[in-house]
C-alpha positions in Angstrom: -52.3 15.3 -28.2 -55.7 13.9 -27.4 -54.9 10.2 -27.6 -52.8 9.0 -24.7 -50.5 6.1 -25.8 -49.8 3.5 -23.2 -49.4 0.0 -24.7 -47.5 -1.3 -27.8 -49.5 -3.4 -30.2 -47.9 -6.9 -29.9 -48.7 -8.1 -33.4 -47.3 -4.9 -35.0 -44.2 -5.1 -32.8 -43.6 -8.7 -34.0 -43.7 -7.3 -37.6 -41.0 -4.8 -36.7 -42.9 -1.5 -36.3 -44.3 0.4 -33.4 -48.1 0.9 -33.1 -49.4 2.4 -29.9 -52.7 1.5 -28.3 -54.1 4.4 -26.5 -57.2 6.1 -25.1 -58.9 9.4 -26.0 -60.8 10.4 -22.9 -62.9 12.9 -25.0 -64.3 9.9 -27.0 -64.1 6.8 -24.8 -63.6 7.5 -21.2 -64.3 4.2 -19.5 -61.9 1.3 -19.3 -62.1 -2.4 -18.3 -58.8 -4.3 -17.9 -59.5 -8.0 -17.8 -57.5 -11.2 -17.3 -56.7 -14.0 -14.9 -54.7 -13.6 -11.7 -51.1 -12.8 -12.7 -51.9 -11.8 -16.3 -50.9 -8.2 -15.7 -54.2 -6.4 -15.1 -52.9 -4.3 -12.2 -49.6 -3.4 -14.0 -51.6 -2.3 -17.1 -54.0 -0.3 -15.0 -51.2 1.5 -13.1 -49.5 2.2 -16.4 -52.6 3.8 -17.9 -53.2 5.9 -14.8 -49.6 7.1 -14.7 -49.4 8.0 -18.4 -52.8 9.7 -18.1 -51.5 12.0 -15.3 -48.4 12.7 -17.3 -49.8 13.0 -20.9 -53.4 14.2 -20.6 -54.0 17.4 -22.6 -54.1 20.8 -20.7 -57.9 21.0 -20.8 -58.1 17.7 -18.7 -55.4 18.8 -16.2 -55.0 18.4 -13.3 -56.0 14.7 -13.5 -57.5 13.6 -10.2 -57.6 9.8 -9.4 -59.6 7.9 -6.8 -58.3 4.4 -6.2 -60.7 1.9 -4.7 -59.1 -1.4 -3.5 -61.7 -3.6 -1.8 -59.3 -6.5 -1.6 -56.7 -4.5 0.4 -53.8 -6.5 -0.9 -50.2 -5.3 -1.6 -50.7 -3.9 -5.1 -51.7 -0.5 -3.9 -50.0 -0.5 -0.5 -47.9 2.4 -1.5 -51.0 4.6 -1.5 -51.9 4.1 2.2 -52.3 7.5 3.8 -53.0 9.3 0.6 -56.2 11.2 -0.1 -58.7 9.5 -2.4 -57.4 6.0 -1.6 -60.0 3.6 -0.2 -59.2 0.0 0.7 -61.0 -2.8 2.4 -64.0 -1.7 4.4 -63.6 1.9 3.2 -64.1 0.9 -0.4 -67.9 1.6 -0.6 -67.2 5.1 0.8 -64.9 5.8 -2.1 -67.6 4.9 -4.7 -70.1 7.1 -2.8 -67.7 10.0 -2.8 -66.9 9.8 -6.5 -70.6 9.5 -7.4 -71.2 12.7 -5.4 -68.4 14.5 -7.3 -70.2 13.4 -10.6 -73.6 14.5 -9.2 -72.3 18.0 -8.4 -70.9 18.4 -11.9 -74.2 17.1 -13.4 -76.3 19.5 -11.3 -74.1 22.5 -12.2 -72.8 23.0 -8.6 -69.4 22.2 -9.9 -68.5 23.6 -13.3 -64.9 22.3 -13.4 -64.0 19.8 -16.2 -60.6 18.5 -15.3 -60.4 14.7 -15.7 -61.5 12.7 -12.7 -60.8 8.9 -12.7 -62.3 6.3 -10.4 -60.2 3.1 -10.6 -61.8 0.1 -8.9 -59.8 -3.1 -8.5 -62.3 -6.0 -8.7 -65.7 -4.2 -8.6 -67.5 -7.4 -7.7 -65.4 -7.5 -4.4 -66.5 -3.9 -3.8 -70.2 -4.8 -4.1 -69.7 -7.9 -2.0 -68.4 -5.9 0.9 -71.8 -4.2 1.4 -74.0 -6.4 3.6 -77.2 -4.3 3.5 -79.2 -5.3 0.5 -80.5 -1.8 -0.2 -77.1 -0.2 0.1 -75.6 -2.9 -2.2 -78.2 -2.2 -4.8 -77.6 1.5 -4.5 -73.8 1.0 -5.0 -74.6 -1.1 -8.2 -76.9 1.7 -9.4 -74.3 4.4 -8.8 -71.7 2.5 -10.7 -74.1 1.9 -13.6 -75.1 5.6 -13.7 -71.5 6.6 -13.7 -70.8 4.3 -16.6 -73.7 5.6 -18.6 -73.8 9.3 -17.8 -70.4 10.6 -16.6 -68.3 10.8 -19.8 -69.5 14.3 -20.8 -68.7 15.5 -17.3 -65.1 14.3 -17.7 -65.4 11.4 -15.2 -63.8 8.1 -16.1 -64.6 4.7 -14.6 -61.8 2.2 -14.8 -62.2 -1.4 -13.7 -59.8 -4.3 -13.3 -61.6 -7.6 -13.2 -61.0 -11.3 -13.9 -64.2 -11.7 -15.9 -66.1 -8.9 -17.7 -69.1 -11.1 -17.9 -72.7 -9.9 -17.6 -73.5 -8.8 -14.1 -75.7 -6.2 -12.4 -73.1 -3.6 -13.6 -71.8 -5.0 -16.9 -75.2 -6.4 -17.9 -75.4 -6.2 -21.7 -75.6 -9.9 -23.0 -75.1 -8.7 -26.6 -71.5 -7.6 -25.8 -69.1 -8.7 -28.5 -65.5 -9.9 -27.9 -63.1 -9.6 -30.8 -59.4 -9.2 -31.5 -58.6 -8.5 -27.8 -61.5 -6.1 -27.3 -64.8 -6.4 -25.4 -67.2 -3.8 -26.5 -70.8 -3.0 -25.4 -72.9 0.1 -25.1 -71.4 1.1 -21.8 -67.8 0.3 -22.3 -66.4 1.6 -25.5 -62.7 1.1 -24.8 -61.5 -2.1 -23.1 -58.3 -4.0 -22.9 -58.4 -7.8 -22.7 -55.4 -9.5 -21.4 -56.7 -12.7 -22.9 -53.4 -14.0 -24.3 -52.1 -14.7 -20.8 -55.5 -15.9 -19.7 -55.8 -18.5 -22.5 -52.3 -19.9 -21.8 -53.3 -20.7 -18.2 
């Protein structure tokens, strides 16, 4: 199974049949989960991460996840003390480490191709933690390079954010939003939790 199912299509469910929404990391490896506070972004992201670990095909195993939580709130408190978990002030270090993993694969130093996921909860908060202007620009550049170049090296960037609007990282103004999806040249697969957002 190359497609990993993780959400049921609400409209199909209302019509009485099951249709799963899923992701095929060999085709579209990057994910943005977007919605207002309380709309379910974090729950959705955790579900995708867990189902990826459990259901990824053998060629992508073992799945390795780096979680970056710049807000340091309670959502990922259960990961405190685990390797590859970076919260608060440590968040920029997590991005640098994941970028180095990608760089080693790109240069041929590391020839492994198991799936590596970097999940960032609110990437804008991550960038805001960096006071030095040059270091902040470097972090933005690293994230942009990961988004553009890392798919073929089996590295996935997954973001949870309130607004996937144009920014130094998500900067394509021609992005199109339709039927719950936000697509542009960097982010081919994206989940919009817009139903909850629009009710707010």
